[in-house]
N, C-alpha and C positions, 0 to 999 in steps of 0.2 A: 231676414229683409220685410221694411214694411210695416214692422211693429208699432204698435198705438200704444203708449203706456199714459194713462188719463185718471186724473183723480185722485192720485194715491199719496201719502205723507211718507217721507223719510226722513229718519232721525238719526244722524251717526253721533250719538251721543259720547260714544267711548273716545280714546285720545287720537286714534285714527280712522273713525268712521265715515266710510263713504256713502255716497248716493247711488247713481247709474253710471256703470261703466259701458261706453260705448264701444265694443271689442269687434273689429272686422279684421281679419287675415289676410283678405284679398282670395281667399280659397273656399272650401267647402265646409269649414269647420265652423266658423263663426261668421256671420255677414250682418252688422247692425247698420247697413245701409237703409236709407229710406225711412229711419225711426220719426215718429213724431211724439212729442213729451208734451202734454197740455195739462193744465187744471190741477197739477202737483204742488205739493208743498216740500220744500228743504230746509232743513233744521240743524243745526250744528254737524255740516259735512265737512270733510277736510280728507286729505290724502297724508298730511303732516299737521303736525301741532300748529306750524308758523309760516308754510310756506305753501303757498296756493299752485304753484307750479307742477305740484305733485298729486295733484286732484282736488274732488270738491262734489258739490251736489250732482253736476252731469260733467262727464270728464271722458275725454279719448285718452287711452294709454300711450305707451312710448310709441307703438306701431301705428298709429293714425288710423288710416281708413275711415269708415264710415261716411261716406257720402251723403248728400240730399237730407240731412238731418233737419227736423224743424223742432225748436224750442221756444215755445208761444204760451203766454196767459199763465205762468207759473210764478209761484212767490219763493223767493230766496230769504231766508231768515238766520243771521248769525252763523253763517257758513266761512269757512276759514278762507274756501275758495267757492265760488258759485258757479260757475262754467268755466272748464279747463282744456285747453289742448295740450297734453302733456308731451307728445312729440309725433313724429310724422316719418317713421322707418319703414314702413310697407308704403305707404303712399299719402299725399297731402288731400287732406279732405276738402271737398268742393262742394259750392253750394249749400250753404248752411246758413240758416235763418233763427235769428235770435229777436223775439218781437213781443211786445204788451206783456213783458215781465216784470215782477216788480222786486226791487232788491234793499233789503234792509236788514236793521240789526239793534239790539239793544243798545250799542255803543260802536263807535268806529273801531274800538280796540279789540273787538273779536273777528275782525276780518281784516285780511290780505291784500285780495283784490275781489272783484264782482265777476269781470271776465277775464281771462288769459288766454288769447289766441294765438301766443307769440312762440310756442314749443315747435322744436323742429325746424321747419321751413314754413311754418303758420298755415292759416286757412286760404284757400282760394276761392273768391265770390262769395264774400259774406257779407251779410245785412244783419246789423244791428240796430233797430229801428221800434221807437216809440215803447220805452222802457222808462221804469222810473227809478232812480237811486236814491232813496228817501233819507240816506243817514250821511254825515260828512265825510270827508276825506278818509280811506280805510288808515288805520293807524294800530295794528297791532304789533306789540313790542316783538323785535327780531323778525319781524314780518320781512319778507324779502321782495315783493312788488310794490305794496302801499298804494296801489292806484284803483280809481274805480274800473278802468280798464287799460288793456296793455296789448297791443297788435302787432308788433314789431315783425316782419317777416311777411304778411299778410299781402298776398300778391295784388288782391284785387276786392273791392268791396265797398260798402256804405256806411257810415254812421249818421243816423237821421232820427229827427223828431225825439230826442231822450231829454230828461229833465235830471239834472244834477243837483243834490242839496249842498251845494257849495256856494259860499259868498266870492270866492275868489280861485285861483288853479288855474294852470295851462293844459290847455290840450293838442297836441302837435307831436311831432318826431322827436322830441326829446321832453314833451309835456311831463310838469310834476302832478298833474291830478289824472291824464289821461295820454298815454302813447299813442299815436293815429299816425302810422307814415303817411307819405303823400301818395302811395298807392290806392289809401282808402279814402274817398270823398266822406268830407266834416261838413254836414249842413242841417240847418234848422235845429239845432240844438238849445239848450237854454240852461244856465245857471242862475241863482239867485239876481245878480246884477242885469240879466238881459240874454240877449242871443248871444252864443256862446261862438267866439271866433278862434281860426286856428293861429296858432302861435310859433 
């Protein structure tokens, strides 16, 4: 618990090369709560060749757990999945901060999603703030999510001050660019045409 991972590079170049797995079983064996990941670079990370719901650069496994996680000031490049919550069998992760990161790719065809927080019952009290998504909408062939972010099931949180390299696209409970349920505040975000509005 309370581990800081800083200024490292992770390259998952193989067919299912992962990044950092936040394992916390709620007992004494593994306890990744309070982890801070900062200043790192993630490239080509994935839990599956086309499905970001199964892992990525930073991810929680099916058990969930790992509360009070901060992922800030990192670079995610060419990952099938950037930040992923696979499931919540042990507990729903709470107090998660994803801020000041940069998400990009050679082409949108290498990405399924940049942030997927809809596994299991989703996060609770998540902050997604001041991130840059520099590539157009993900379009990986046979992809499963194909959105910048997908937050179905998230109990509470905020998506604020982010910039998306999209000329259009909708963000909302059924958004084709970002799935953001009404339990999550959506404010102060921008696409190419200007201020992003919930749809």
